[in-house]
BALOBA-1460 file (C-alpha; in Angstrom, 3 decimals):
// residues 258
<rec num="1" residu="m" x="-18.026" y="-11.465" z="-1.068"/>
<rec num="2" residu="y" x="-16.535" y="-8.219" z="-0.966"/>
<rec num="3" residu="r" x="-18.269" y="-4.915" z="-0.420"/>
<rec num="4" residu="v" x="-17.702" y="-2.085" z="-2.274"/>
<rec num="5" residu="v" x="-19.115" y="1.698" z="-1.680"/>
<rec num="6" residu="l" x="-19.989" y="3.974" z="-5.072"/>
<rec num="7" residu="v" x="-19.028" y="7.983" z="-4.244"/>
<rec num="8" residu="e" x="-20.260" y="9.297" z="-7.141"/>
<rec num="9" residu="d" x="-23.081" y="12.960" z="-7.236"/>
<rec num="10" residu="e" x="-24.493" y="12.117" z="-10.483"/>
<rec num="11" residu="e" x="-27.307" y="10.368" z="-9.417"/>
<rec num="12" residu="l" x="-28.703" y="8.555" z="-12.598"/>
<rec num="13" residu="l" x="-24.916" y="7.000" z="-12.770"/>
<rec num="14" residu="r" x="-25.313" y="6.160" z="-9.260"/>
<rec num="15" residu="q" x="-28.145" y="4.448" z="-9.699"/>
<rec num="16" residu="g" x="-27.006" y="2.947" z="-12.766"/>
<rec num="17" residu="l" x="-23.980" y="1.728" z="-11.614"/>
<rec num="18" residu="m" x="-25.627" y="0.550" z="-8.594"/>
<rec num="19" residu="l" x="-27.996" y="-1.622" z="-10.530"/>
<rec num="20" residu="t" x="-26.461" y="-2.737" z="-14.059"/>
<rec num="21" residu="t" x="-23.090" y="-3.908" z="-13.122"/>
<rec num="22" residu="p" x="-23.302" y="-7.760" z="-12.116"/>
<rec num="23" residu="w" x="-21.688" y="-7.290" z="-8.943"/>
<rec num="24" residu="a" x="-22.207" y="-11.110" z="-7.730"/>
<rec num="25" residu="e" x="-20.837" y="-12.896" z="-11.372"/>
<rec num="26" residu="h" x="-17.119" y="-10.443" z="-9.840"/>
<rec num="27" residu="g" x="-17.371" y="-11.120" z="-5.937"/>
<rec num="28" residu="y" x="-19.290" y="-7.738" z="-4.576"/>
<rec num="29" residu="q" x="-21.900" y="-7.016" z="-2.974"/>
<rec num="30" residu="v" x="-22.744" y="-2.759" z="-2.544"/>
<rec num="31" residu="a" x="-22.494" y="-2.111" z="0.659"/>
<rec num="32" residu="g" x="-23.142" y="1.649" z="0.426"/>
<rec num="33" residu="s" x="-23.359" y="5.457" z="-1.690"/>
<rec num="34" residu="a" x="-22.591" y="8.383" z="-1.223"/>
<rec num="35" residu="a" x="-23.710" y="11.863" z="-3.403"/>
<rec num="36" residu="d" x="-20.084" y="13.706" z="-2.598"/>
<rec num="37" residu="a" x="-17.336" y="13.427" z="-0.431"/>
<rec num="38" residu="t" x="-18.355" y="14.208" z="2.967"/>
<rec num="39" residu="e" x="-20.904" y="11.728" z="2.987"/>
<rec num="40" residu="g" x="-18.891" y="8.971" z="0.774"/>
<rec num="41" residu="e" x="-16.202" y="9.492" z="3.822"/>
<rec num="42" residu="r" x="-18.606" y="8.864" z="6.778"/>
<rec num="43" residu="v" x="-20.676" y="5.921" z="4.569"/>
<rec num="44" residu="i" x="-17.355" y="4.397" z="4.182"/>
<rec num="45" residu="l" x="-15.498" y="4.693" z="7.483"/>
<rec num="46" residu="e" x="-18.822" y="3.083" z="8.775"/>
<rec num="47" residu="t" x="-19.499" y="0.083" z="6.451"/>
<rec num="48" residu="r" x="-15.286" y="-0.543" z="6.114"/>
<rec num="49" residu="p" x="-15.677" y="-2.097" z="2.560"/>
<rec num="50" residu="d" x="-13.296" y="-3.710" z="0.732"/>
<rec num="51" residu="l" x="-13.294" y="-1.222" z="-2.511"/>
<rec num="52" residu="v" x="-14.441" y="2.230" z="-2.905"/>
<rec num="53" residu="i" x="-15.703" y="3.742" z="-6.240"/>
<rec num="54" residu="t" x="-15.429" y="7.132" z="-6.905"/>
<rec num="55" residu="d" x="-15.483" y="10.630" z="-8.950"/>
<rec num="56" residu="i" x="-12.948" y="12.587" z="-9.259"/>
<rec num="57" residu="r" x="-14.892" y="15.159" z="-8.996"/>
<rec num="58" residu="l" x="-17.460" y="15.144" z="-6.172"/>
<rec num="59" residu="p" x="-18.930" y="18.736" z="-5.506"/>
<rec num="60" residu="r" x="-16.224" y="21.119" z="-2.617"/>
<rec num="61" residu="v" x="-13.900" y="17.641" z="-1.621"/>
<rec num="62" residu="l" x="-12.305" y="16.021" z="-4.809"/>
<rec num="63" residu="g" x="-12.419" y="12.307" z="-4.709"/>
<rec num="64" residu="l" x="-8.848" y="12.003" z="-4.761"/>
<rec num="65" residu="d" x="-8.563" y="14.604" z="-1.514"/>
<rec num="66" residu="m" x="-11.408" y="11.842" z="0.099"/>
<rec num="67" residu="i" x="-9.097" y="8.817" z="-0.874"/>
<rec num="68" residu="e" x="-6.018" y="10.860" z="0.925"/>
<rec num="69" residu="s" x="-7.600" y="11.380" z="4.101"/>
<rec num="70" residu="l" x="-8.839" y="7.844" z="4.055"/>
<rec num="71" residu="n" x="-5.828" y="6.167" z="3.513"/>
<rec num="72" residu="a" x="-4.791" y="7.447" z="7.477"/>
<rec num="73" residu="k" x="-7.769" y="5.957" z="8.667"/>
<rec num="74" residu="i" x="-8.771" y="2.143" z="6.503"/>
<rec num="75" residu="a" x="-7.104" y="-0.275" z="4.681"/>
<rec num="76" residu="c" x="-9.481" y="-0.219" z="1.050"/>
<rec num="77" residu="d" x="-8.867" y="-0.502" z="-2.614"/>
<rec num="78" residu="y" x="-10.024" y="2.841" z="-4.514"/>
<rec num="79" residu="i" x="-11.563" y="3.217" z="-8.317"/>
<rec num="80" residu="i" x="-11.320" y="6.466" z="-10.219"/>
<rec num="81" residu="i" x="-14.136" y="7.466" z="-12.648"/>
<rec num="82" residu="s" x="-13.532" y="10.653" z="-14.469"/>
<rec num="83" residu="g" x="-15.250" y="12.384" z="-17.762"/>
<rec num="84" residu="y" x="-11.786" y="14.276" z="-18.101"/>
<rec num="85" residu="d" x="-8.232" y="12.461" z="-18.927"/>
<rec num="86" residu="d" x="-6.008" y="14.490" z="-17.114"/>
<rec num="87" residu="f" x="-3.316" y="13.443" z="-16.673"/>
<rec num="88" residu="d" x="-2.231" y="15.283" z="-13.430"/>
<rec num="89" residu="y" x="-5.271" y="13.512" z="-11.859"/>
<rec num="90" residu="a" x="-3.935" y="10.130" z="-13.247"/>
<rec num="91" residu="q" x="-0.906" y="10.713" z="-11.674"/>
<rec num="92" residu="r" x="-1.596" y="11.500" z="-8.005"/>
<rec num="93" residu="a" x="-4.165" y="8.736" z="-8.579"/>
<rec num="94" residu="i" x="-1.509" y="6.059" z="-9.322"/>
<rec num="95" residu="g" x="0.389" y="7.593" z="-6.245"/>
<rec num="96" residu="l" x="-2.479" y="7.980" z="-4.267"/>
<rec num="97" residu="g" x="-3.017" y="3.249" z="-4.761"/>
<rec num="98" residu="v" x="-5.783" y="3.904" z="-7.012"/>
<rec num="99" residu="r" x="-6.258" y="0.691" z="-8.565"/>
<rec num="100" residu="a" x="-7.941" y="1.978" z="-12.377"/>
<rec num="101" residu="y" x="-8.559" y="4.882" z="-13.324"/>
<rec num="102" residu="l" x="-11.813" y="4.604" z="-16.141"/>
<rec num="103" residu="v" x="-12.815" y="7.700" z="-18.360"/>
<rec num="104" residu="k" x="-16.572" y="8.409" z="-18.331"/>
<rec num="105" residu="p" x="-18.281" y="7.202" z="-20.273"/>
<rec num="106" residu="i" x="-17.175" y="3.594" z="-18.765"/>
<rec num="107" residu="g" x="-17.607" y="-0.050" z="-21.026"/>
<rec num="108" residu="d" x="-18.693" y="-2.368" z="-19.241"/>
<rec num="109" residu="d" x="-15.870" y="-4.796" z="-20.022"/>
<rec num="110" residu="e" x="-13.775" y="-2.193" z="-18.413"/>
<rec num="111" residu="l" x="-15.755" y="-1.849" z="-15.626"/>
<rec num="112" residu="a" x="-15.138" y="-5.629" z="-15.059"/>
<rec num="113" residu="a" x="-11.649" y="-5.528" z="-16.052"/>
<rec num="114" residu="a" x="-11.459" y="-3.244" z="-13.177"/>
<rec num="115" residu="l" x="-12.987" y="-5.030" z="-10.333"/>
<rec num="116" residu="d" x="-11.410" y="-8.167" z="-11.389"/>
<rec num="117" residu="r" x="-7.460" y="-6.397" z="-10.884"/>
<rec num="118" residu="a" x="-8.891" y="-4.874" z="-7.911"/>
<rec num="119" residu="a" x="-10.393" y="-8.333" z="-6.460"/>
<rec num="120" residu="g" x="-6.628" y="-9.587" z="-6.917"/>
<rec num="121" residu="f" x="-5.172" y="-6.433" z="-3.940"/>
<rec num="122" residu="i" x="-8.261" y="-7.173" z="-2.343"/>
<rec num="123" residu="a" x="-7.952" y="-11.217" z="-1.827"/>
<rec num="124" residu="r" x="-3.985" y="-10.399" z="-0.988"/>
<rec num="125" residu="r" x="-4.317" y="-7.574" z="1.465"/>
<rec num="126" residu="r" x="-6.576" y="-9.779" z="3.521"/>
<rec num="127" residu="q" x="-4.601" y="-12.738" z="3.305"/>
<rec num="128" residu="i" x="-1.628" y="-10.620" z="4.976"/>
<rec num="129" residu="e" x="-3.900" y="-8.797" z="7.273"/>
<rec num="130" residu="e" x="-5.324" y="-12.410" z="8.029"/>
<rec num="131" residu="m" x="-1.746" y="-14.039" z="8.515"/>
<rec num="132" residu="l" x="-0.469" y="-10.230" z="11.138"/>
<rec num="133" residu="r" x="-3.516" y="-10.736" z="12.608"/>
<rec num="134" residu="a" x="-2.917" y="-14.757" z="13.744"/>
<rec num="135" residu="g" x="0.709" y="-14.190" z="14.522"/>
<rec num="136" residu="r" x="-0.559" y="-11.430" z="17.213"/>
<rec num="137" residu="a" x="-3.886" y="-13.552" z="18.400"/>
<rec num="138" residu="g" x="-3.014" y="-12.813" z="21.801"/>
<rec num="139" residu="e" x="-2.151" y="-9.073" z="21.707"/>
<rec num="140" residu="r" x="-4.835" y="-6.697" z="24.096"/>
<rec num="141" residu="e" x="-4.335" y="-3.064" z="23.549"/>
<rec num="142" residu="a" x="-6.433" y="-0.818" z="26.420"/>
<rec num="143" residu="a" x="-7.099" y="1.511" z="23.559"/>
<rec num="144" residu="p" x="-10.753" y="2.760" z="22.134"/>
<rec num="145" residu="v" x="-11.947" y="0.060" z="20.301"/>
<rec num="146" residu="l" x="-12.089" y="2.277" z="16.831"/>
<rec num="147" residu="g" x="-8.108" y="3.639" z="18.179"/>
<rec num="148" residu="r" x="-7.129" y="-0.103" z="19.006"/>
<rec num="149" residu="n" x="-7.840" y="-1.548" z="15.449"/>
<rec num="150" residu="e" x="-6.436" y="2.055" z="13.734"/>
<rec num="151" residu="k" x="-2.987" y="1.684" z="15.856"/>
<rec num="152" residu="s" x="-2.998" y="-1.804" z="15.696"/>
<rec num="153" residu="l" x="-3.616" y="-1.774" z="11.156"/>
<rec num="154" residu="g" x="-0.598" y="0.749" z="10.609"/>
<rec num="155" residu="d" x="1.860" y="-2.251" z="12.591"/>
<rec num="156" residu="r" x="0.699" y="-5.230" z="11.088"/>
<rec num="157" residu="y" x="1.320" y="-3.279" z="7.937"/>
<rec num="158" residu="m" x="4.776" y="-2.348" z="9.164"/>
<rec num="159" residu="e" x="5.359" y="-5.368" z="10.193"/>
<rec num="160" residu="a" x="4.673" y="-6.818" z="7.219"/>
<rec num="161" residu="a" x="6.123" y="-4.130" z="5.599"/>
<rec num="162" residu="v" x="9.399" y="-4.736" z="7.591"/>
<rec num="163" residu="a" x="9.170" y="-8.476" z="6.367"/>
<rec num="164" residu="h" x="8.824" y="-7.953" z="2.652"/>
<rec num="165" residu="i" x="12.080" y="-6.356" z="3.118"/>
<rec num="166" residu="r" x="14.108" y="-7.993" z="4.420"/>
<rec num="167" residu="a" x="13.048" y="-11.238" z="2.195"/>
<rec num="168" residu="n" x="13.743" y="-9.271" z="-0.524"/>
<rec num="169" residu="f" x="16.059" y="-6.360" z="-0.215"/>
<rec num="170" residu="m" x="17.975" y="-8.085" z="-2.274"/>
<rec num="171" residu="n" x="15.796" y="-7.578" z="-5.327"/>
<rec num="172" residu="g" x="15.116" y="-4.261" z="-7.406"/>
<rec num="173" residu="i" x="12.555" y="-3.252" z="-4.482"/>
<rec num="174" residu="t" x="10.918" y="0.272" z="-4.228"/>
<rec num="175" residu="v" x="8.158" y="1.240" z="-1.716"/>
<rec num="176" residu="k" x="6.093" y="0.911" z="-4.534"/>
<rec num="177" residu="s" x="6.561" y="-2.856" z="-5.327"/>
<rec num="178" residu="v" x="6.650" y="-2.575" z="-1.036"/>
<rec num="179" residu="a" x="3.010" y="-1.018" z="-0.945"/>
<rec num="180" residu="d" x="1.631" y="-3.154" z="-4.113"/>
<rec num="181" residu="a" x="2.629" y="-6.393" z="-2.253"/>
<rec num="182" residu="l" x="0.907" y="-5.794" z="0.810"/>
<rec num="183" residu="g" x="-2.130" y="-3.986" z="-1.296"/>
<rec num="184" residu="i" x="-1.895" y="-0.881" z="0.363"/>
<rec num="185" residu="s" x="-1.152" y="2.791" z="-1.435"/>
<rec num="186" residu="e" x="2.537" y="3.741" z="-1.729"/>
<rec num="187" residu="s" x="1.446" y="6.953" z="0.134"/>
<rec num="188" residu="y" x="0.203" y="5.377" z="2.635"/>
<rec num="189" residu="l" x="3.285" y="3.089" z="3.191"/>
<rec num="190" residu="t" x="5.415" y="5.980" z="3.068"/>
<rec num="191" residu="k" x="3.567" y="7.874" z="5.743"/>
<rec num="192" residu="l" x="3.509" y="4.581" z="8.060"/>
<rec num="193" residu="f" x="7.591" y="4.367" z="7.296"/>
<rec num="194" residu="k" x="7.739" y="8.146" z="9.063"/>
<rec num="195" residu="r" x="4.518" y="7.278" z="12.040"/>
<rec num="196" residu="k" x="5.943" y="4.083" z="12.858"/>
<rec num="197" residu="a" x="9.550" y="3.908" z="12.163"/>
<rec num="198" residu="g" x="10.569" y="7.632" z="12.502"/>
<rec num="199" residu="a" x="13.012" y="6.909" z="9.423"/>
<rec num="200" residu="s" x="12.389" y="6.760" z="5.171"/>
<rec num="201" residu="f" x="11.302" y="3.978" z="3.502"/>
<rec num="202" residu="l" x="15.217" y="4.173" z="1.494"/>
<rec num="203" residu="s" x="16.393" y="5.132" z="5.481"/>
<rec num="204" residu="m" x="15.539" y="1.352" z="6.389"/>
<rec num="205" residu="l" x="16.067" y="-0.863" z="3.547"/>
<rec num="206" residu="t" x="19.720" y="0.689" z="3.354"/>
<rec num="207" residu="k" x="19.795" y="-0.491" z="7.473"/>
<rec num="208" residu="l" x="18.148" y="-3.984" z="6.866"/>
<rec num="209" residu="r" x="20.919" y="-4.019" z="4.318"/>
<rec num="210" residu="m" x="23.777" y="-3.067" z="6.432"/>
<rec num="211" residu="e" x="22.689" y="-5.088" z="9.743"/>
<rec num="212" residu="e" x="22.617" y="-8.173" z="7.123"/>
<rec num="213" residu="a" x="26.360" y="-6.749" z="5.362"/>
<rec num="214" residu="v" x="27.336" y="-7.133" z="9.116"/>
<rec num="215" residu="r" x="25.666" y="-10.957" z="9.503"/>
<rec num="216" residu="l" x="27.881" y="-12.097" z="6.196"/>
<rec num="217" residu="l" x="30.759" y="-9.954" z="6.945"/>
<rec num="218" residu="e" x="31.430" y="-11.355" z="10.435"/>
<rec num="219" residu="e" x="29.669" y="-15.064" z="9.553"/>
<rec num="220" residu="s" x="30.716" y="-16.346" z="5.888"/>
<rec num="221" residu="d" x="34.199" y="-15.900" z="3.701"/>
<rec num="222" residu="l" x="31.811" y="-14.447" z="0.892"/>
<rec num="223" residu="k" x="34.068" y="-12.101" z="-1.537"/>
<rec num="224" residu="i" x="32.925" y="-8.390" z="-0.545"/>
<rec num="225" residu="f" x="31.181" y="-7.780" z="-4.730"/>
<rec num="226" residu="e" x="29.553" y="-11.590" z="-3.425"/>
<rec num="227" residu="i" x="28.124" y="-9.677" z="-0.251"/>
<rec num="228" residu="a" x="26.944" y="-6.771" z="-2.835"/>
<rec num="229" residu="d" x="25.282" y="-8.817" z="-4.853"/>
<rec num="230" residu="r" x="23.495" y="-10.765" z="-2.596"/>
<rec num="231" residu="l" x="22.195" y="-7.380" z="-0.923"/>
<rec num="232" residu="g" x="20.805" y="-5.857" z="-3.892"/>
<rec num="233" residu="y" x="23.644" y="-3.754" z="-4.898"/>
<rec num="234" residu="q" x="25.281" y="-4.448" z="-8.508"/>
<rec num="235" residu="d" x="28.083" y="-1.754" z="-7.891"/>
<rec num="236" residu="a" x="30.510" y="-3.383" z="-4.955"/>
<rec num="237" residu="q" x="32.096" y="-0.246" z="-4.580"/>
<rec num="238" residu="y" x="28.966" y="2.201" z="-4.072"/>
<rec num="239" residu="f" x="28.312" y="-1.134" z="-1.502"/>
<rec num="240" residu="s" x="31.260" y="0.403" z="-0.301"/>
<rec num="241" residu="s" x="30.855" y="3.712" z="-0.203"/>
<rec num="242" residu="i" x="27.013" y="2.747" z="2.134"/>
<rec num="243" residu="f" x="28.386" y="0.701" z="4.353"/>
<rec num="244" residu="r" x="31.478" y="3.408" z="5.021"/>
<rec num="245" residu="r" x="28.316" y="5.766" z="5.451"/>
<rec num="246" residu="a" x="27.260" y="3.626" z="7.943"/>
<rec num="247" residu="t" x="29.509" y="2.028" z="9.989"/>
<rec num="248" residu="g" x="32.804" y="4.296" z="10.006"/>
<rec num="249" residu="v" x="34.814" y="1.659" z="8.032"/>
<rec num="250" residu="n" x="35.037" y="-0.726" z="4.559"/>
<rec num="251" residu="p" x="34.167" y="-3.845" z="4.278"/>
<rec num="252" residu="s" x="37.767" y="-4.867" z="3.889"/>
<rec num="253" residu="e" x="38.666" y="-3.128" z="7.541"/>
<rec num="254" residu="y" x="35.010" y="-4.475" z="9.398"/>
<rec num="255" residu="k" x="36.345" y="-7.559" z="7.418"/>
<rec num="256" residu="r" x="40.133" y="-7.619" z="9.123"/>
<rec num="257" residu="r" x="38.724" y="-6.414" z="12.233"/>
<rec num="258" residu="v" x="36.608" y="-9.770" z="13.102"/>
């Protein structure tokens, strides 16, 4: 069962969601609830749920600000509920990795669809976390438990992101597509790249592509346009300019040297 926390300042709506939603039918159980963002963040960090459903307009602190703060501390998914069909809010919610933006009054079918969609992302995130945990089962760190969990979580997502890029850089991948594949928000992944790799997503993508370009130039008889295509560049001339910027020579010159 996936654990869910509700953050909603309207008590009737909060109690109604808790008591009338068929959580078990969608694979969830309620782990806690809160009436504002401060209490909500405390409950979320204590219970570490898989899903948070929060109102967008909470007392003092917006639900989106709470999500942005939590993204650096815990990996979970979010559903926003709002009394406003506001484009700016919805756009920011998408950037934070929110899985659904539901406008009040919320229909039962609409909520059910959002819960099922979120469950798919949660399942994929759990699978990735388990895979990475198994690969680092013997690792021990001396940091306090909370700090270790936060650090190792970020490290594991960074490793998974790089592995995903290596496996898919021939496709038109973006930071959003990688974040979606890992089941985390685009903003969280962007911050991870800067904090863990000291580089942007695009810089990392280009670096990995250039490493593969060098390998192919040294070890294969592929033509330049074939290498460009294999690396995900539709324009061989553009690939050559990127390669020259990275290495100081164009691919043809590099090929002649080896």
